[in-house]
N, C-alpha and C positions, 0 to 999 in steps of 0.2 A: 378738340371737340368737347363741348360741355355735356352733351347727352348722346347716348347711343339711341338707335331706333326704339329699342325696348324700354329704355329710360324715359324717352320722350312720351311713349305710350302711358307709362306709369305715372309720369308728371301730369299728363292731361287728365288722367283718371282719379288722381288724388284729390280728396276734398280739401286738403291742406294747401293746395295751389291757390284756390280762391281765397282762403283765409289769409295767406300771406300777401296776396294782391290787395286785399282790403287793409290789413294791419300795417303794412309798410308806409303807405301814404298818410294813414292816421297817426302813426308814430311820428312822422315828420312834422305834422301840424302841431302835435303836442309839444315836440321839441322847440318849434319856432316860438310858440307862445311862452313856453318856459324860459327859453333863452332871453326873451324880452324882459321877463319878470326878474331873472337873475341879474341881467345888466342894469336894470332899474335900481335894484338894491345896491349894487356896487357903485352906481353913479350918484344916487341920492340918499341911500340909507333907508329908504322907505319900501314897505311892501314885503318885509321878510317872510311873513306867514304865508302869503300868496306864493312867493317864490319857492319856499320850502315845500308847500303842498304840490306845486307844479312839477318839481323835481321828483317827488314821490310818485306822482301819476306817470311821469315819463318812465321812471324805473319800472313800475309795474307794467306799463305798456311793453318795455323792452323784455321783461321776463316772459310776458305772454308770447311775444313774436319769436323769442328764442326757443321756447318750449314747442310751439307749433311748428317752428322751423326744423326742430329736430325730428318731429313726427313726419314732416314733409321729406326730410332727407332719408329717413327710414323707408318711406313708401317708394321713393325714386331710386335710391342708391343702395338700400339694404342695410345702412348703418345709421345710427342716431346722430353721429357727429363725425367730423373729420373725413368725410368721403373725399377721395382724391380731387374731384372736380372743384370742391369748395374748401380744400384743406386750409389755405392761408387766410381765407375769410373767416373760417371758424376759429382759427387761432387767434386772430385779432379780435374777434367776437368775445373771447374770454377776457382779454384786457378791458373791453368795453364794460362787460358784466362786473368785473372786479372793481372798477372805478365807481360804477353806479352803486354797487353794494357797499363799498367803503363810505359813500355819502350817506346811505341809510344808517350804517353803524355809527358814524360820526354824529349824525342828527339825533339818533336815539340816545346815545351816551353822553352827548354834550362835549365830545372830545375836541371839537374845533370851535373857534370863535365864529359868529355869523359871517364875517368877511371871508375867513378861511374856508368855510363851508361852501360859499358862493364860488370861490376859486376852484375848489374841488369839483363842483358841478360843472364849471367851464372845462376843466380837464376831461371829465367824463363825456362832455358834449363834443369836445374836439375829437376824441377817439371814435365816438358815434358817427361823426361826419366822415371821417376817414373810412370807417367800416362800411358805411352806406354807399360811399363812392366805390369801394371795392366791388360791392355786390352789383351796383349799377353798371360799372364798366364790364364786369364778367357777363352779365345778361345781355348787354348791348353787343358784345363780341359774338355771343351765341347767336343772336338774331342776325347779325351781319353775315356770319358763316352760313347759317341756314339759307339766307337769301342768296348768297353766292352759289351754294350747292344747287339751289333750285334753278338759278339762272343757267347753270352748266348742265342741267338735266340730271344731276346726281340725286339719288335718294338721300335725304338728310342723314341717315344712319350710316351711309357708305364712307369709307376712307377716301381721302383725296388722292 
């Protein structure tokens, strides 16, 4: 079970629930645009500045959703990170953050060639897709469990 009855009430009352609901699809749109720009650079060698800018915007969006996600987790579960219900998603999120941050460091320091930088962006994006999938599957399972409990006439916070 993803939420107890008390956690569900806290989730529904948290202003961060709406923020996460807005930021998650926004981040996905930013990701898709940026992915297209990164692939364009790798395929044609053109548009490096636009691709770099898009990865920076994607990374800033990621930082924003991670910070507000920590605030949401604190509201719902009482901890800023690694609540048992989202432990593995949070662990993998650290890898996503590390790769995006490595991109920023490499961009600012010039540590990588433009092509290597684009491949680093792709690696960061691959981890982002895996992590987003983790969250989507977790939330889908919670909705299905809630619907199942409702169909059985159980209160959503009750044990099966």
